[in-house]
N, C-alpha and C positions, 0 to 999 in steps of 0.2 A: 699229744697222741693218744686214742679214745682207748679204753679197756671194755671188751667185752667179753663176760663172763659166764660161767654156767650153773647152776643152781650147785656142784657139787663144790664150785670155788667156796659161794657163798655160805656154804653150810662150815667147810670145813674153817673159815674165818671168823664166822657170828656166833659168840658162847651166848645165852641165854644169861649170865650177870652182866657182857658190856652192855647187851643189850639194854636190860633193865637202865643201868646206867647214863645212859646217852638220852634215853629217852627223857629219862626224868629231871635231865639238869634239862632238855629244852622244851617241855613241859613248864618249867620255870619261864623260861624263857615267851611262851605263849600266853600266859599266863598275864605276864606286866607289858605285853603287846609287843615286842622283841624281836616276834617272830613270827610265821600265818601261815595257813591251812585253809585250802577252797573246799567246798561242801562237795563229797563226792555225788557227781552225773550219770543215772543210767539208760540209758536208749534202748529202746525194743521193739522191731522189726519181725512178721513173719520169715520162716526159712522153709526148707523145703523140708523138712519134717512136721507130722501132722501132731505130733505130741510134746514139740518144741518152740520156743522164739529163741531167734540171735538179740545177743544184749550186746554193745559197746560202752564199755564204763572206766570211767575216769576220773583222778584227785589229784594232786598236788599239795605241796604245801615247800616253804622257805623258810632256811634256818642260817639267818645271820649271821651268828656266832658261830658255827659249824662252815660258810665259805658254802654251800648247797645251797639248790633248789632241786625239787625230782619230780616227780612227774609218773603217777603209776597209771599203765594202763592193760584194760581186759577185755579182749574178745572172743566172748563166748557164746556157744549154743547151749540153752538154759530149758531143764524138764523139771517138773513139780511130783512127782510118784508121791506115791501112801506104802510107806515103811512102817513095820512096827505099831502099827495103829495112829500112824503120826505124817503130818503131809511134808514133803521136803523140797528143798530146793537143794535141786546136785545138777552139777555142769559135768557136760559130758564131754570126752575125749576124744572128739570130731575134726580134728585136724589130722594132716597126712601125719601116717602110724600110731595113731593113736593116744595123740599128745591135744592137751590145752594151752593157750593161750595168752600170757602177762607177761606185760614188758616194764621193767621201771629204770627213766632213764633220769638221769642224775647231770647238775649241771654247776659249772660257779659262777657263783656269784660276783667274781672279783672282773672276769672277762664274757663271762658268757657261754667261754666253751663245755659240748660235752665230753663232760669227764670219764662216765662210764653207761655201759647199757647190759642188765641185766637180767632174769625172769623172775617175777612175782613171787615166786613160790615157797621156796626156804622165808626168805626176809616177810613175806606175810603171814605165815603163820607164826616168825618170831617175835613183830610186831605187837602180835594178838597178844599174844601171852605175855609176853613182856607187860601189857597195859593192863592184865589182870593180873599180874603179880605184883605190879607197884599197887593196887589195889589192896592186895593183900598184904603187902607191908605196910600200909599206911590205917588200914582198917581191922584187919587179924589181932585177934589175942595176943599178945608176944609171947603163948605160951605153948599156940596151937603146935599140937602134933599128928593129927590125924584129920586125911583127907577124903572127902568121899566126891568119884567122879561118875558123873553123866556123861558117853559119849567114850567109842575106843578107835574115834579115828586119826587124822592126818592135825583137826585141830587139837586134838585131846592130848597129842602126845607134849606140844607146846605148855597145854598147860599143867603137865606133868613136870615139865621141867623149871616152869614158872613159879612153881608154891614154896617148890624145894629148893628154890632159890629166894626165895623170899622168909622162908622158915624151916625149922628145923625139922621133916617130916620126919615119924615114923614109920608111917605107914598110908597106903591110899588104897580105899577099897573102888572100885570099876565096877559100872553097870552101864551095859546096851544091848538092845533085843536079840542082836547075834551072838552066842552066845561062844560059838568059835572064833570072834574078832574079840571079842572081850576076853578071852581064855589066853590068845594071842597076844594082846595090849600085856598083859600084865606080864607074862614069860619077858618080853623085848622090853621094857620097863623099871623091872624089877633089873634087869643085867643094867639098865642101862646108865640107874642113878642111885644104885646102891641102896636101897629101897623097896622094905615088903607091898608089891604089888599086886592085889587079891580081885581074879573078878569073881563076882556075886550075882545073884541069879534075880534082884530086882533092886530098885531105886530105897527100897527103904533097908535095904542089907545096905546100902551104900552110904548110907547117910547114920546111921546106929552109929552111934559116936563121935559123930565127926565133930571136929573145930574147924571148917571149910566145907560148904559144901559148893564144887563146881560143876557149871552147865559148861558144854563143851560140842555139841550136837548143829545138825546142819534142820533141823525142825523147823518150820514156821506156822507151829501148835507148839501153849505150853507144856511144859514138859515139868518141871518145880514147881509147888505147888505149898501154899500158906502152911497144910497142916504139919507139915514135916521141919517146919523153924522150931527154935528152941534158943533158951536165954546162952549168948556169949557164941552164938557160931554166926561163922563171916558166908554170905553168901555171893557166889560169885557168876557172872553170866557172858556167852562169847556175844549171845544178840539179843536183840530186844523180845521177843518171840517168846522166847524160852520162859520166864520168869511170868505164873500167873499176878496179873497184877494185885489181889488179895496179900500175898505173900508180900511185895513190891513195900505194900501201903500199910502190911504190920512192922515192919523192918524199922528200930530205932531210928537210924540213917541210910538214909538211899543215898548214893551218890552215882552219877553218870558219867559218862566218857566226855561229852560236850551238847551243848544246849539246841540240835540241832535235830529232829523227829527222827528223818527219814532223809535220804537222799532225795534231789531234783528226779524225779522222774521224766520220763520222752516216749510216748507211744506214737508211730502209725496207726492210721485209721482205722479202726473197729479193733485191735490189739488193745487187751487186759491180760495182768499178769494174776496169779492167783491169791499171790503175798501182798496183794493189794485188795483182795475180796473182805469183805463184812467178818470180823470176828477172826483173822487173819493174819500174820506178819507185821507189816508195819500199820495195820491199823490197828493193833492191838495195842491198851497201856496209854491210850492218847491221855486219857485225864488224867495221869500223873506231873503233866507237865513238864515239859523235857525242857522248856524254855525257862524258868526258873531255879528248876533244881540245882544244886552245889555240883561241882565238876571237877572229876579227878584231877586235871592242874589246879585249880584254886586250894583244892585237895593239899596237894605237894608243896604249892608256893604261900603256904600257910593263913590261906585266907580265907578257908575254913577251917573248924575243928575236924577230928576222927573221932574214932572212936577212946570216951572217956573214962569207961571202967567194963570191967571184964564179963557182965552181965547182959551189955547191949547186943542187940543183935544188929550187926550192918550187913549191908549188899552193895557192890558195884555193877554196876551193870554198864556194858561196854556195844555202847547201840546204837552207835556210829564211830566206822572207821575216821583217821586223821589221814590225811596228802603228806602232813609235819612228819609223818611216821616214818615213811619211806626217804624222806632224809633225811633223819637223823641214821637211823639202822645204815642208808648209802654210806653216809659219813666215814662209819667203821669199816664196810665193806669194802670198800673203794682204798683206803689207806692201807690196812691189812694184806689185800690183797697186792697191790705196790710193793708193799715189803717183803712176800712173801712170793715173789712174783708169777703169778698165777694169773690164768686168763691169757687172752691175744690182746696185744696193742695193735689197733689200725689208725692211718692217719687222721688228723682231725678234722683234715678239710675235707675227708669225705661225705663230713656230716655237718659242714660251714658249706659257704655261700658266697661268691663273690659280686651278686646282685640285692640291693635291697631288698628285705622281705616285706 
């Protein structure tokens, strides 16, 4: 039988500590060549909306130790509005009933069968949070207690969960341009994490006295700058354009997620995207050398050293996601959902065939 799950099912079984643990182990496998991940690809064409493009995105990975492979697919309508003084990448809920489309397909490496199908929303959020949480675990000071956070949306919640899973955090100071959003975020996550989350009026206020500075935005422009660096700080970003190049270069240690600088981009004739324009998105920070910098899997595997003293400024840039993350996270989701009887089971032969593909 093939298990069909929804985001509520995924959220019910997937905790941040479990997510961090399975990804940590899987990254060790990746570092020694015992797991693999295909680089994300994005295909763009025009759509009915003049202010938007259609994007078909896919990525995949195989975790033999866990017995699974996974494919993550997104079918998106994307816009690039200017909000709060920065240009942002915004997915439009354009599917029927104002919904988004993203799926994870989980397969067995033993016989190839489809084990589970579930939305990518919660899994995507948690795998990003867990990667940055691992950055905190291996690079932040052991006595880190105060975190500053830019962003108050979907990804910001996962970053708050992750930093609290990696360190004993006492307070998180949150800034985003929309005051009502940041105040609502502070109320929600103060209750969920049993940590003092405070909405503040500026990035400077968020980072004042912080041990960890986190960025969790959808900006394709820089939002974190060198002037905010101080001895002992750990800087964390969920995407490449968030960090000013000068800030990255000024850090004593910079670790990236993987050595691929950007997704594979494909376009129909006459189509371009703002995040590939000069000084935007994927075109930023090319000079830092993505192909030579140490990666998070190498750090976890002990192939490169982490922080060596409390005065170092460290940085983890989650420059590009890995399809392997969905195999790792999917293995937990599938096992725990089966144990708890969640989701709906369908005959596997609905998703297999009797003719040679």
